[in-house]
Backbone atoms as SQL, in Angstrom:
CREATE TABLE atoms (id INTEGER PRIMARY KEY, chain TEXT, resi INTEGER, resn TEXT, atom TEXT, x REAL, y REAL, z REAL);
INSERT INTO atoms VALUES
  (1, 'A', 1, 'MET', 'N', 0.829, -1.187, -0.006),
  (2, 'A', 1, 'MET', 'CA', 0.011, 0.005, -0.002),
  (3, 'A', 1, 'MET', 'C', 0.823, 1.267, -0.003),
  (4, 'A', 2, 'PHE', 'N', 1.668, 1.496, 1.067),
  (5, 'A', 2, 'PHE', 'CA', 2.613, 2.577, 1.036),
  (6, 'A', 2, 'PHE', 'C', 3.957, 2.112, 0.584),
  (7, 'A', 3, 'GLU', 'N', 4.523, 2.844, -0.402),
  (8, 'A', 3, 'GLU', 'CA', 5.845, 2.500, -0.861),
  (9, 'A', 3, 'GLU', 'C', 6.858, 3.426, -0.209),
  (10, 'A', 4, 'ILE', 'N', 6.414, 4.430, 0.536),
  (11, 'A', 4, 'ILE', 'CA', 7.366, 5.351, 1.203),
  (12, 'A', 4, 'ILE', 'C', 7.838, 4.718, 2.515),
  (13, 'A', 5, 'PRO', 'N', 9.136, 4.667, 2.772),
  (14, 'A', 5, 'PRO', 'CA', 9.671, 4.116, 4.006),
  (15, 'A', 5, 'PRO', 'C', 9.131, 4.945, 5.217),
  (16, 'A', 6, 'MET', 'N', 9.032, 4.294, 6.285),
  (17, 'A', 6, 'MET', 'CA', 8.484, 4.905, 7.528),
  (18, 'A', 6, 'MET', 'C', 9.413, 6.014, 7.991),
  (19, 'A', 7, 'TRP', 'N', 10.721, 5.867, 7.911),
  (20, 'A', 7, 'TRP', 'CA', 11.637, 6.884, 8.379),
  (21, 'A', 7, 'TRP', 'C', 11.465, 8.190, 7.583),
  (22, 'A', 8, 'VAL', 'N', 11.110, 8.100, 6.330),
  (23, 'A', 8, 'VAL', 'CA', 10.916, 9.329, 5.531),
  (24, 'A', 8, 'VAL', 'C', 9.678, 10.072, 6.077),
  (25, 'A', 9, 'LEU', 'N', 8.674, 9.376, 6.457),
  (26, 'A', 9, 'LEU', 'CA', 7.471, 10.047, 7.030),
  (27, 'A', 9, 'LEU', 'C', 7.820, 10.713, 8.373),
  (28, 'A', 10, 'PHE', 'N', 8.665, 10.052, 9.189),
  (29, 'A', 10, 'PHE', 'CA', 9.110, 10.655, 10.424),
  (30, 'A', 10, 'PHE', 'C', 9.894, 11.922, 10.175),
  (31, 'A', 11, 'VAL', 'N', 10.776, 11.890, 9.161),
  (32, 'A', 11, 'VAL', 'CA', 11.634, 13.086, 8.834),
  (33, 'A', 11, 'VAL', 'C', 10.701, 14.204, 8.364),
  (34, 'A', 12, 'LEU', 'N', 9.772, 13.884, 7.498),
  (35, 'A', 12, 'LEU', 'CA', 8.843, 14.905, 7.051),
  (36, 'A', 12, 'LEU', 'C', 7.987, 15.458, 8.200),
  (37, 'A', 13, 'GLY', 'N', 7.578, 14.597, 9.060),
  (38, 'A', 13, 'GLY', 'CA', 6.802, 15.114, 10.257),
  (39, 'A', 13, 'GLY', 'C', 7.628, 15.959, 11.143),
  (40, 'A', 14, 'GLY', 'N', 8.926, 15.623, 11.309),
  (41, 'A', 14, 'GLY', 'CA', 9.846, 16.460, 12.052),
  (42, 'A', 14, 'GLY', 'C', 10.030, 17.802, 11.463),
  (43, 'A', 15, 'ILE', 'N', 10.100, 17.852, 10.144),
  (44, 'A', 15, 'ILE', 'CA', 10.231, 19.125, 9.411),
  (45, 'A', 15, 'ILE', 'C', 9.020, 19.993, 9.614),
  (46, 'A', 16, 'VAL', 'N', 7.857, 19.426, 9.519),
  (47, 'A', 16, 'VAL', 'CA', 6.603, 20.176, 9.742),
  (48, 'A', 16, 'VAL', 'C', 6.532, 20.731, 11.180),
  (49, 'A', 17, 'VAL', 'N', 6.840, 19.909, 12.121),
  (50, 'A', 17, 'VAL', 'CA', 6.785, 20.342, 13.546),
  (51, 'A', 17, 'VAL', 'C', 7.838, 21.418, 13.824),
  (52, 'A', 18, 'SER', 'N', 9.037, 21.255, 13.244),
  (53, 'A', 18, 'SER', 'CA', 10.065, 22.237, 13.385),
  (54, 'A', 18, 'SER', 'C', 9.660, 23.599, 12.750),
  (55, 'A', 19, 'ALA', 'N', 9.057, 23.550, 11.587),
  (56, 'A', 19, 'ALA', 'CA', 8.617, 24.807, 10.950),
  (57, 'A', 19, 'ALA', 'C', 7.534, 25.487, 11.813),
  (58, 'A', 20, 'PHE', 'N', 6.580, 24.660, 12.307),
  (59, 'A', 20, 'PHE', 'CA', 5.504, 25.203, 13.182),
  (60, 'A', 20, 'PHE', 'C', 6.132, 25.912, 14.396),
  (61, 'A', 21, 'MET', 'N', 7.081, 25.252, 15.049),
  (62, 'A', 21, 'MET', 'CA', 7.684, 25.831, 16.237),
  (63, 'A', 21, 'MET', 'C', 8.492, 27.069, 15.955),
  (64, 'A', 22, 'ALA', 'N', 9.141, 27.148, 14.756),
  (65, 'A', 22, 'ALA', 'CA', 9.896, 28.298, 14.385),
  (66, 'A', 22, 'ALA', 'C', 8.987, 29.504, 14.187),
  (67, 'A', 23, 'VAL', 'N', 7.860, 29.260, 13.548),
  (68, 'A', 23, 'VAL', 'CA', 6.907, 30.322, 13.298),
  (69, 'A', 23, 'VAL', 'C', 6.270, 30.798, 14.616),
  (70, 'A', 24, 'LYS', 'N', 5.956, 29.854, 15.459),
  (71, 'A', 24, 'LYS', 'CA', 5.347, 30.163, 16.764),
  (72, 'A', 24, 'LYS', 'C', 6.331, 31.010, 17.646),
  (73, 'A', 25, 'SER', 'N', 7.601, 30.582, 17.704),
  (74, 'A', 25, 'SER', 'CA', 8.582, 31.307, 18.539),
  (75, 'A', 25, 'SER', 'C', 8.902, 32.651, 17.955),
  (76, 'A', 26, 'GLY', 'N', 8.894, 32.787, 16.630),
  (77, 'A', 26, 'GLY', 'CA', 9.130, 34.056, 16.005),
  (78, 'A', 26, 'GLY', 'C', 8.030, 35.067, 16.315),
  (79, 'A', 27, 'LYS', 'N', 6.834, 34.539, 16.321),
  (80, 'A', 27, 'LYS', 'CA', 5.648, 35.392, 16.624),
  (81, 'A', 27, 'LYS', 'C', 5.749, 35.909, 18.100),
  (82, 'A', 28, 'GLU', 'N', 6.113, 34.956, 18.989),
  (83, 'A', 28, 'GLU', 'CA', 6.268, 35.331, 20.389),
  (84, 'A', 28, 'GLU', 'C', 7.395, 36.381, 20.613),
  (85, 'A', 29, 'ASP', 'N', 8.482, 36.167, 19.931),
  (86, 'A', 29, 'ASP', 'CA', 9.588, 37.113, 20.001),
  (87, 'A', 29, 'ASP', 'C', 9.211, 38.517, 19.523),
  (88, 'A', 30, 'ARG', 'N', 8.534, 38.511, 18.404),
  (89, 'A', 30, 'ARG', 'CA', 8.039, 39.870, 17.893),
  (90, 'A', 30, 'ARG', 'C', 7.127, 40.533, 18.872),
  (91, 'A', 31, 'GLN', 'N', 6.267, 39.724, 19.516),
  (92, 'A', 31, 'GLN', 'CA', 5.325, 40.344, 20.513),
  (93, 'A', 31, 'GLN', 'C', 6.083, 40.826, 21.736),
  (94, 'A', 32, 'GLN', 'N', 7.052, 40.096, 22.183),
  (95, 'A', 32, 'GLN', 'CA', 7.857, 40.572, 23.335),
  (96, 'A', 32, 'GLN', 'C', 8.645, 41.808, 23.001),
  (97, 'A', 33, 'GLU', 'N', 9.232, 41.841, 21.804),
  (98, 'A', 33, 'GLU', 'CA', 9.965, 43.020, 21.330),
  (99, 'A', 33, 'GLU', 'C', 9.085, 44.276, 21.283),
  (100, 'A', 34, 'GLN', 'N', 7.846, 44.034, 20.782),
  (101, 'A', 34, 'GLN', 'CA', 6.904, 45.109, 20.679),
  (102, 'A', 34, 'GLN', 'C', 6.578, 45.717, 22.072),
  (103, 'A', 35, 'GLU', 'N', 6.359, 44.814, 23.021),
  (104, 'A', 35, 'GLU', 'CA', 6.049, 45.214, 24.420),
  (105, 'A', 35, 'GLU', 'C', 7.214, 45.993, 25.007),
  (106, 'A', 36, 'ILE', 'N', 8.426, 45.589, 24.758),
  (107, 'A', 36, 'ILE', 'CA', 9.608, 46.257, 25.219),
  (108, 'A', 36, 'ILE', 'C', 9.736, 47.651, 24.605),
  (109, 'A', 37, 'ILE', 'N', 9.492, 47.765, 23.349),
  (110, 'A', 37, 'ILE', 'CA', 9.515, 49.035, 22.614),
  (111, 'A', 37, 'ILE', 'C', 8.478, 49.944, 23.144),
  (112, 'A', 38, 'GLU', 'N', 7.292, 49.474, 23.418),
  (113, 'A', 38, 'GLU', 'CA', 6.235, 50.297, 23.956),
  (114, 'A', 38, 'GLU', 'C', 6.581, 50.824, 25.376),
  (115, 'A', 39, 'ARG', 'N', 7.196, 49.961, 26.216),
  (116, 'A', 39, 'ARG', 'CA', 7.639, 50.400, 27.536),
  (117, 'A', 39, 'ARG', 'C', 8.714, 51.447, 27.460),
  (118, 'A', 40, 'GLU', 'N', 9.666, 51.230, 26.565),
  (119, 'A', 40, 'GLU', 'CA', 10.743, 52.209, 26.414),
  (120, 'A', 40, 'GLU', 'C', 10.222, 53.545, 25.866),
  (121, 'A', 41, 'GLY', 'N', 9.229, 53.490, 25.025),
  (122, 'A', 41, 'GLY', 'CA', 8.610, 54.657, 24.490),
  (123, 'A', 41, 'GLY', 'C', 7.874, 55.446, 25.598),
  (124, 'A', 42, 'ASP', 'N', 7.171, 54.701, 26.465),
  (125, 'A', 42, 'ASP', 'CA', 6.458, 55.351, 27.547),
  (126, 'A', 42, 'ASP', 'C', 7.435, 56.039, 28.485),
  (127, 'A', 43, 'VAL', 'N', 8.570, 55.384, 28.730),
  (128, 'A', 43, 'VAL', 'CA', 9.623, 56.005, 29.663),
  (129, 'A', 43, 'VAL', 'C', 10.147, 57.265, 28.972),
  (130, 'A', 44, 'TYR', 'N', 10.424, 57.216, 27.666),
  (131, 'A', 44, 'TYR', 'CA', 10.957, 58.349, 26.937),
  (132, 'A', 44, 'TYR', 'C', 9.916, 59.517, 26.976),
  (133, 'A', 45, 'ILE', 'N', 8.667, 59.184, 26.689),
  (134, 'A', 45, 'ILE', 'CA', 7.635, 60.283, 26.721),
  (135, 'A', 45, 'ILE', 'C', 7.469, 60.900, 28.120),
  (136, 'A', 46, 'LYS', 'N', 7.517, 60.053, 29.148),
  (137, 'A', 46, 'LYS', 'CA', 7.419, 60.545, 30.513),
  (138, 'A', 46, 'LYS', 'C', 8.612, 61.463, 30.787),
  (139, 'A', 47, 'ARG', 'N', 9.838, 61.070, 30.423),
  (140, 'A', 47, 'ARG', 'CA', 11.027, 61.883, 30.685),
  (141, 'A', 47, 'ARG', 'C', 10.956, 63.200, 29.914),
  (142, 'A', 48, 'MET', 'N', 10.418, 63.193, 28.699),
  (143, 'A', 48, 'MET', 'CA', 10.269, 64.433, 27.939),
  (144, 'A', 48, 'MET', 'C', 9.252, 65.361, 28.543),
  (145, 'A', 49, 'GLU', 'N', 8.173, 64.826, 29.094),
  (146, 'A', 49, 'GLU', 'CA', 7.149, 65.613, 29.748),
  (147, 'A', 49, 'GLU', 'C', 7.732, 66.223, 31.030),
  (148, 'A', 50, 'GLU', 'N', 8.524, 65.475, 31.768),
  (149, 'A', 50, 'GLU', 'CA', 9.169, 66.056, 32.975),
  (150, 'A', 50, 'GLU', 'C', 10.140, 67.153, 32.610),
  (151, 'A', 51, 'GLU', 'N', 10.914, 66.984, 31.506),
  (152, 'A', 51, 'GLU', 'CA', 11.807, 68.077, 31.087),
  (153, 'A', 51, 'GLU', 'C', 11.011, 69.285, 30.672),
  (154, 'A', 52, 'LYS', 'N', 9.875, 69.088, 30.000),
  (155, 'A', 52, 'LYS', 'CA', 9.048, 70.222, 29.568),
  (156, 'A', 52, 'LYS', 'C', 8.503, 70.951, 30.785),
  (157, 'A', 53, 'HIS', 'N', 8.072, 70.204, 31.831),
  (158, 'A', 53, 'HIS', 'CA', 7.568, 70.875, 33.026),
  (159, 'A', 53, 'HIS', 'C', 8.722, 71.629, 33.763),
  (160, 'A', 54, 'LYS', 'N', 9.880, 71.050, 33.815),
  (161, 'A', 54, 'LYS', 'CA', 11.030, 71.738, 34.393),
  (162, 'A', 54, 'LYS', 'C', 11.329, 73.027, 33.630),
  (163, 'A', 55, 'LYS', 'N', 11.330, 72.967, 32.356),
  (164, 'A', 55, 'LYS', 'CA', 11.623, 74.140, 31.540),
  (165, 'A', 55, 'LYS', 'C', 10.556, 75.217, 31.688),
  (166, 'A', 56, 'ILE', 'N', 9.298, 74.813, 31.756),
  (167, 'A', 56, 'ILE', 'CA', 8.168, 75.773, 31.942),
  (168, 'A', 56, 'ILE', 'C', 8.372, 76.395, 33.288),
  (169, 'A', 57, 'GLY', 'N', 8.654, 75.610, 34.303),
  (170, 'A', 57, 'GLY', 'CA', 8.800, 76.074, 35.681),
  (171, 'A', 57, 'GLY', 'C', 9.932, 77.062, 35.790),
  (172, 'A', 58, 'SER', 'N', 11.025, 76.755, 35.133),
  (173, 'A', 58, 'SER', 'CA', 12.202, 77.651, 35.212),
  (174, 'A', 58, 'SER', 'C', 11.963, 78.933, 34.437),
  (175, 'A', 59, 'ASP', 'N', 11.146, 78.863, 33.385),
  (176, 'A', 59, 'ASP', 'CA', 10.708, 80.079, 32.625),
  (177, 'A', 59, 'ASP', 'C', 9.859, 81.011, 33.488),
  (178, 'A', 60, 'LYS', 'N', 8.962, 80.401, 34.280),
  (179, 'A', 60, 'LYS', 'CA', 8.065, 81.232, 35.135),
  (180, 'A', 60, 'LYS', 'C', 8.873, 81.891, 36.202),
  (181, 'A', 61, 'GLU', 'N', 9.883, 81.201, 36.737),
  (182, 'A', 61, 'GLU', 'CA', 10.702, 81.784, 37.803),
  (183, 'A', 61, 'GLU', 'C', 11.511, 82.979, 37.243),
  (184, 'A', 62, 'ARG', 'N', 11.892, 82.897, 36.018),
  (185, 'A', 62, 'ARG', 'CA', 12.648, 84.029, 35.445),
  (186, 'A', 62, 'ARG', 'C', 11.759, 85.238, 35.264),
  (187, 'A', 63, 'VAL', 'N', 10.479, 85.024, 34.903),
  (188, 'A', 63, 'VAL', 'CA', 9.520, 86.108, 34.731),
  (189, 'A', 63, 'VAL', 'C', 9.287, 86.810, 36.085),
  (190, 'A', 64, 'TYR', 'N', 9.174, 86.026, 37.145),
  (191, 'A', 64, 'TYR', 'CA', 8.906, 86.626, 38.435),
  (192, 'A', 64, 'TYR', 'C', 10.152, 87.343, 39.026),
  (193, 'A', 65, 'GLU', 'N', 11.351, 86.938, 38.600),
  (194, 'A', 65, 'GLU', 'CA', 12.553, 87.542, 39.117),
  (195, 'A', 65, 'GLU', 'C', 12.710, 88.967, 38.641),
  (196, 'A', 66, 'ASN', 'N', 12.224, 89.297, 37.447),
  (197, 'A', 66, 'ASN', 'CA', 12.393, 90.637, 36.908),
  (198, 'A', 66, 'ASN', 'C', 11.493, 91.538, 37.617);
């Protein structure tokens, strides 16, 4: 009935499983990288807002000093 040796089927099955795992782990890595990028962006935005408030505060102090 089957003329294909059993070991060939196992090798093909291993290739399919390996490809599936590679795609799955790649998707997870991209998701983790995206989360890290978003966290770093939030930190950067927060730091820029703090600098903006410091600058605005120092500008107000200069106005009152005159």
